[in-house]
C-alpha beads as a LAMMPS data file, in Angstrom:
LAMMPS data file: protein, C-alpha beads

63 atoms
62 bonds

1 atom types
1 bond types

-500.0 500.0 xlo xhi
-500.0 500.0 ylo yhi
-500.0 500.0 zlo zhi

Masses

1 110.0

Atoms # bond

1 1 1 462.680 -82.043 -461.281
2 1 1 463.317 -85.284 -463.200
3 1 1 464.013 -88.419 -461.215
4 1 1 466.809 -90.478 -462.746
5 1 1 466.408 -94.183 -462.210
6 1 1 469.368 -96.337 -461.368
7 1 1 469.729 -99.723 -463.068
8 1 1 468.637 -101.393 -459.816
9 1 1 465.408 -99.394 -459.610
10 1 1 464.697 -100.095 -463.280
11 1 1 464.981 -103.823 -462.560
12 1 1 462.632 -103.407 -459.606
13 1 1 460.148 -101.624 -461.836
14 1 1 460.322 -104.466 -464.332
15 1 1 459.554 -106.955 -461.575
16 1 1 456.624 -104.811 -460.362
17 1 1 455.265 -104.552 -463.913
18 1 1 455.437 -108.335 -464.330
19 1 1 453.615 -108.757 -461.005
20 1 1 451.102 -106.129 -462.117
21 1 1 450.324 -108.162 -465.225
22 1 1 449.713 -111.286 -463.155
23 1 1 447.893 -109.593 -460.268
24 1 1 447.449 -105.830 -460.766
25 1 1 446.732 -104.846 -457.123
26 1 1 449.946 -106.568 -455.994
27 1 1 452.055 -104.413 -458.304
28 1 1 450.326 -101.266 -457.054
29 1 1 450.595 -102.123 -453.365
30 1 1 454.329 -102.780 -453.767
31 1 1 454.726 -99.379 -455.436
32 1 1 452.516 -97.083 -453.340
33 1 1 451.246 -99.124 -450.395
34 1 1 447.631 -99.205 -449.234
35 1 1 446.690 -95.813 -450.642
36 1 1 443.747 -94.672 -452.715
37 1 1 445.548 -95.904 -455.845
38 1 1 445.507 -99.451 -454.500
39 1 1 441.754 -99.330 -453.884
40 1 1 441.101 -97.765 -457.291
41 1 1 443.105 -100.599 -458.822
42 1 1 441.148 -103.237 -456.905
43 1 1 437.878 -101.787 -458.225
44 1 1 439.218 -101.551 -461.793
45 1 1 440.490 -105.136 -461.622
46 1 1 437.119 -106.371 -460.396
47 1 1 435.359 -104.488 -463.206
48 1 1 437.767 -105.819 -465.799
49 1 1 441.183 -107.369 -465.694
50 1 1 442.659 -105.208 -468.490
51 1 1 441.730 -101.826 -466.902
52 1 1 443.402 -103.034 -463.710
53 1 1 446.582 -103.892 -465.604
54 1 1 446.628 -100.551 -467.438
55 1 1 446.174 -98.619 -464.199
56 1 1 448.851 -100.663 -462.399
57 1 1 451.412 -100.186 -465.164
58 1 1 450.632 -96.459 -465.240
59 1 1 451.140 -96.138 -461.469
60 1 1 454.432 -98.039 -461.607
61 1 1 455.795 -96.235 -464.689
62 1 1 455.016 -92.718 -463.507
63 1 1 457.254 -92.923 -460.420

Bonds

1 1 1 2
2 1 2 3
3 1 3 4
4 1 4 5
5 1 5 6
6 1 6 7
7 1 7 8
8 1 8 9
9 1 9 10
10 1 10 11
11 1 11 12
12 1 12 13
13 1 13 14
14 1 14 15
15 1 15 16
16 1 16 17
17 1 17 18
18 1 18 19
19 1 19 20
20 1 20 21
21 1 21 22
22 1 22 23
23 1 23 24
24 1 24 25
25 1 25 26
26 1 26 27
27 1 27 28
28 1 28 29
29 1 29 30
30 1 30 31
31 1 31 32
32 1 32 33
33 1 33 34
34 1 34 35
35 1 35 36
36 1 36 37
37 1 37 38
38 1 38 39
39 1 39 40
40 1 40 41
41 1 41 42
42 1 42 43
43 1 43 44
44 1 44 45
45 1 45 46
46 1 46 47
47 1 47 48
48 1 48 49
49 1 49 50
50 1 50 51
51 1 51 52
52 1 52 53
53 1 53 54
54 1 54 55
55 1 55 56
56 1 56 57
57 1 57 58
58 1 58 59
59 1 59 60
60 1 60 61
61 1 61 62
62 1 62 63
């Protein structure tokens, strides 16, 4: 079932994506909390900044 986003939630997503570009784990923790996705993002960010950003944007955009 598709989830329609309201204009307010789209603005929130934009803010999370901007935070994810600056500090990828912050964007993920705001989206999903301290779940496995947060820890995966921390590891990816430590291994390389760009993989952390890609993962964070993916997590934010898929919800």
